[in-house]
N, C-alpha and C positions, 0 to 999 in steps of 0.2 A: 281646477284639479285639486284633489284633497292633498293636505300637507304631507301625509305619509307617502303617497304616490309621487308627489313632487320631489321630495328629498331623495327617494330611490332613483328617480330619473336623473336628478342632478348628480348623484353619486356615480351612476354609470357613465354619464357624459364626462364628468371630471376624470374618472378612471381612464377613459379612452384618450382624453386629451393629455393626461399625465403620461400614459404609455407612449404616445407619440413623441412627447418631449424627451422621455427617457431613451427612446430608440435613437434619437438624434444626438444625444449627449455622449460623453465618454463612457466606455464600457466599465463602469465602476459599480460597486455594490450600492444598492439604494438605501436611503435612510427612511425607515418606515414608522408611521405613527398610527396608533389606534384611537379613533374618536368614537367611543361608545356613548351615544347621546340619547336623550328622551325625545324621540321624534314624534311620537304618537299620542302622548298623554299630557302630563302636567306642564312640561316646559316646551311645548310645541310652538309657543309664541316667541321663543328665543332661539331654539335649535336650528331652524332653517337659515337664519342670518349667520350664525356662528359657523355652521357647516359650509355654507357657501363661501364665507370669507377664508376659511382654512384651505378650501380647494383652490380658490382664485390665487391666493398667495403662493401655494405650492406650484401651480402652473407657471406663475410669473417667475418664481425662483428657478424652476427648471429651464425656462426659456432664456434665462440669463446665466446659465452655466451651473446651476445647482448649488449645493453646499460643498465647496472645495472640489467641484467636479462630480459630486455624487448626486444623483437624482433623488427627489423627495417623492415618496408614495404615501397616500392617505387612504385609510380604510375607515369608512363611516358605517356604523351599525346602530340599531335601535335597541334600547333597553327598557323603554316605556316607564322609566323612573321606578323600576322594580329591582331591588337589590340583588335578588337571585339571578335575574337575567343579566344584570351588570357583571356579576361574578362569572357567569357562563361566557359572556363576551370576552372578558379578560382572559379566561383560561384558554378559549379557542384561539384567540389572536396570539397569545403567548406561545402556544404550540406551533404557530405558523412563523415564529421568529420575531414577533413584535416585542419590544421591551420599553416603549414609551407610550403612556396611556393618558386619556382625559375623559371625564365622565359627566361634567356639568350637572351634578346632582349631589347634594349633601348626603342623603341616605345611601346612594349607590357608592359614592366615594368612600364613605366610612366603612361600607361592607367590604370593599376591595382592599382598603389600606393595610390590614394585617397580612394579606397575601403578598402585596407588593413589598412590604418590609421583610418578609421571610424570603421571598424570591430574589430580592435585589434588583427589582425593576423600577423604572422611573414613573412616579405618579404625579402628573401635573394636577394642581389643585386650585388654580386661579378661579375666583368668583364662586367657590363652593367649598364644602368640607369643614373640618374642625379647626378652630382658631389657633390651638396650640401647636399645629403642625408646622408653624414657622420655625420652631425650635429644631434646627438641623442637627443638634447634638443628640437628640432623641429620635427624630423622624428623618433618618439619613437619606431616604429614597423619595421623600415627598417634597414637592416644590410648589407652595402656594404663592407663586411669583405675583407680586402686587399686594394690595391691602386685604387683610382678612376682614370679616364683618366686625370683629372686635376693634381693630384699629380704625375702621371707617366710622363706627359709632363714637369712638373717642374723639375723632376729628370733628364729628358733628357737634359734640358737646363744646369743643373748643370754639367752633364758629359761633354757637349761641352765646357763649360767654363774651366773646368779642362784641356781638351785637347788643348785648345788655350792659355794655360799659366796663367789662372786665371783672364783674363781680356776680357770682351765682348764689350768694348766700341767702338771698330772699327770693330766688327764682323757683318756678315750678315747670318741670319738663315732662311732657307726656310721651309715652312710647306705645304706639298702636302697631300690632303685629299679628301675623297669621300664627295661630296657636299650634305650631308643629315645629320640628327642629330648625328649619330655616329662620322662622320668625323669632324663636326663643334664643337664638345664638348670642345676640348682644346683651342680654339681660344682666349677666354677671358683671360685665364691664360697666354698664350703666349704674348698677347698684354700687359698685366700688367707687365710681366717680361722684355719685350723689353723696356718699359718706365723706369723701375728701373735700368736695367743694361746698357742701352744705345745702344743695338744692333738694327740693322735694321731687321725687320720681313717682309718677302715676302710670300704672300699667293698664293697657287696654287690649286684652286679647280678643281676637276675631276668629270665629270658626272658619275652617276651610269651606268653600274656596274663596271667601272674602266678599261674598255678595250681601251678607247680613251684618251690617255695621251700625245699625240704628242705636242699639243699646250702648255701644262703645262711645258713639259721638254724643249721646245724651249725657253720659258721664263727663265727657270733655266740656260740654256746655256748663255743667254744674261746677267742675273743678277749675275751669278757666286757666289752663296752663299758658305759659308765655310762648312756648313752641311745642309742636308735636313732631317727634321723629317717627318715621313710618318705615316698617319692614313688611311691605305689602307688594304684591306683584300684579302686573297686567291690569285686567278689568277692575281689580280692587281699588286702583287709584281713581277710576271713574266714579265708583260708588262713593269713595271718600270725598271727592269733590262735591257731589250732590249733598252729602251729609254736612259738609262744612257750610255750604250755602244755607241749608235748612237750620243749622244750629248757630249761624252767625259767627263762625270761626274764620278768621282771616286766612286766605289761602297762602299769603306770603309768610305765614308762620308754620307751614307744613313742609318738612324737610325729609325727602324720600331717600331710601336706599338707592344704590345705583340702578336698580331695575325699574327704570321709567324711561320709555322711549318715545319716539315721534308718533307712533300709533296711539299711545296713551294720550298724548297731547291733543291729537286730532279728535279722539273720542270724547275727551273732556270739552273740547272747543278751544281753539287757539287763543281767543280773547278771554274766555272764561278762565283759562289756565294761567293767565298773566300773573306773574309774581311767585308762582310755585317754585320750590327749591329742590335740588337733588345733589347728593354727593356722588362723585365719580373719580376714577383714576384713568379714564380714557377720554380723549378729546372726541367730541362728536363732529359731524359735518364732513364735507368733502374737501375742505381746504387743507389737506394733509398730503405730503408728497406721495406716499405709497397708494393712497386712495385715488389720487389723481392719475397716477401711472396705470393702475388697473382699469380705471374708467376709460382712459384714452387708448390703452393698448387692446383691450378686449371688448368692453361694452359699447364703445363707439363703433365697433365693427361687427356687432352682433355675436360676439364669441364668449360672453361671460358664462359662468357656470350656474346661473340662476337668474331670477328677475332683477332687473336693474333697480327696481324700487327698494330691494333689500339693501343695496349699497348705500342708500340714503338713510340708514337706520343706525343708531349708536351701537346696537347689538352686533352689527356687522363689524364695526370698528373694534369691539371687544374680541371678536374672533380673530381679527388681524393681530391684535395686541398679544394675546396669549400664544398664538402660533409664531409670531415674530420672536418672542423670547425663546421658544423651543428651538427655532432655527438658529438663533444666535448661540445657544448652548451647544448645539451640534457642531456649528462652525468652530467654536473655541475648542471643543473636545477633540476634533480632528487635527486642528492646528497644533495643539499641545501634545497629543498622544498618538497621532497618526491614524491611519485607517486599517481595518474597518472600525467604525464607531461601535463602542460597547457600552453596556450600562454604566460601567465604572468611568469611562471617558466622558459619557454624556453627563454624569453627575459632576465630574470635575469641571466640565464646561459651564454648567449652571452656576457652580460656585466661583467662577471666574468673571461673571458678568459685572461690569462696573459702569454705573451712571448711564444705563441703556434706556432710551426712550423711543426707539424706532423712528427717529427723525421727527419728533413732535407728536407722535400718535398717542403717547401715554405718559403718565408720571414716571420720571426717571427712577430706575431701580438698581441697587447694588446688592448682589447676593453673595453671601459668604458661607463657609461651612457651618457657622453657628446661626445665621439668619437666612432662612430659605424664603422669606417673604420679600426681601429687597428694600425694606425701609418703611413700607406702609403709607406712602404719600397719597393724598386725595386732594380734591378741591371742591368747593361748593359753587354750583351754577344756578342761575335764575332764568326762567322763561320770561322773555319780555314781550310776548305776543307774536313774535316772528322767529326768534331763535334763542338758543341758550347762551347766556352771557356769564363768563366766569366772574365770581365775586371775590375769590381768593386765589393766591398762588398755590402751587403744589406744596403740601406740607404734611408732616406727621406730628401729632401732638400727644401729650401724655404717654410717650413711649415707655418711660420707666414704669408707669403703673400698668400699662398693657403687658409689658414683659414680666412683671411680677405675677400677673394672673396666668400668663403663658407658662412660666416655669412651675407654678403651683400645680397646674393641670397636667403638663407634660410629664412631671415627675411621677404621676400616678399611672402612666401608660405601661402596660405589661404586654410584651410581645409574645 
């Protein structure tokens, strides 16, 4: 079945299951979330897992009493990674009473952001969007809960520094990236850290969609960086692995952005990928309480809202993580300000989250009115041929430098 058709059928099935759960719950106003995702184009390798996780968690929540007795309703729509379609999805769902949204696309998120700021609606921005949106004093209605790409890149540099004995003054770090907004996002932070720490930064842009990397890796062979940080997606990692072998660059010096999953490892080859690194703020695998509960409750009985194979993908866990934070914000909002939940009480709920990790699912976050990111913690993991092994604890490094850049950029935002 084509992905687009599959997601539509999943959305219908989840809606029916959610409706049944709502009917059996207390007669309270539902809490509604709009998930406008790229189902059909650039991010179709991520969106099915995220949408499925969000739907599974909503059903599980409803079957266990909802949020303070209120059922959760999920609306999933396709924007095809087109900003105008994303804006249309936002406006339509807003007219239907939705005030909490997620888009999983930097271009679409950036297009919607000014409207959300003007309207006073909640814009979830985990794993996408502009890095300075963590500044809650400027972006009051935007919640990039978790690490931005800026903070993740800074944490990657800190890891490399530790691996090189705590001194980067003679180091050379490469940055290979898709040459469009997603890939370009960390460059400012990397340049700032290169100036502070004294390392040489080499930039290797790759044209979309990432299939032509030969020129970039020829330059890597010439420059011989100590490590290469990668902001590439999906099949681009497979191409990179081939180029690394061809250019004799050690794969254990390739540190990927969080967008590397089990499918990528299989396509590279589980043994060929041995040693590869990735940064993440979400724990992978099924040895996590909420994942186990969903598998045992639904998938073991043939009642999941999509293929069970998707549950064994770190992108599914990412969907659980971002939705868990939203549900926690809703719970706190109702507890503190009563029902019905409003944009204002949802905002207050987000800003009351303290040391939340969804029972081991993700790096702990603490969101405040001034910091909507929650602290920016990540860890580095390494593929050992069979599974991902954490090499570090959850941590956020260079936060003072990251926030200097955040403040410099957010001060230029004009609503």
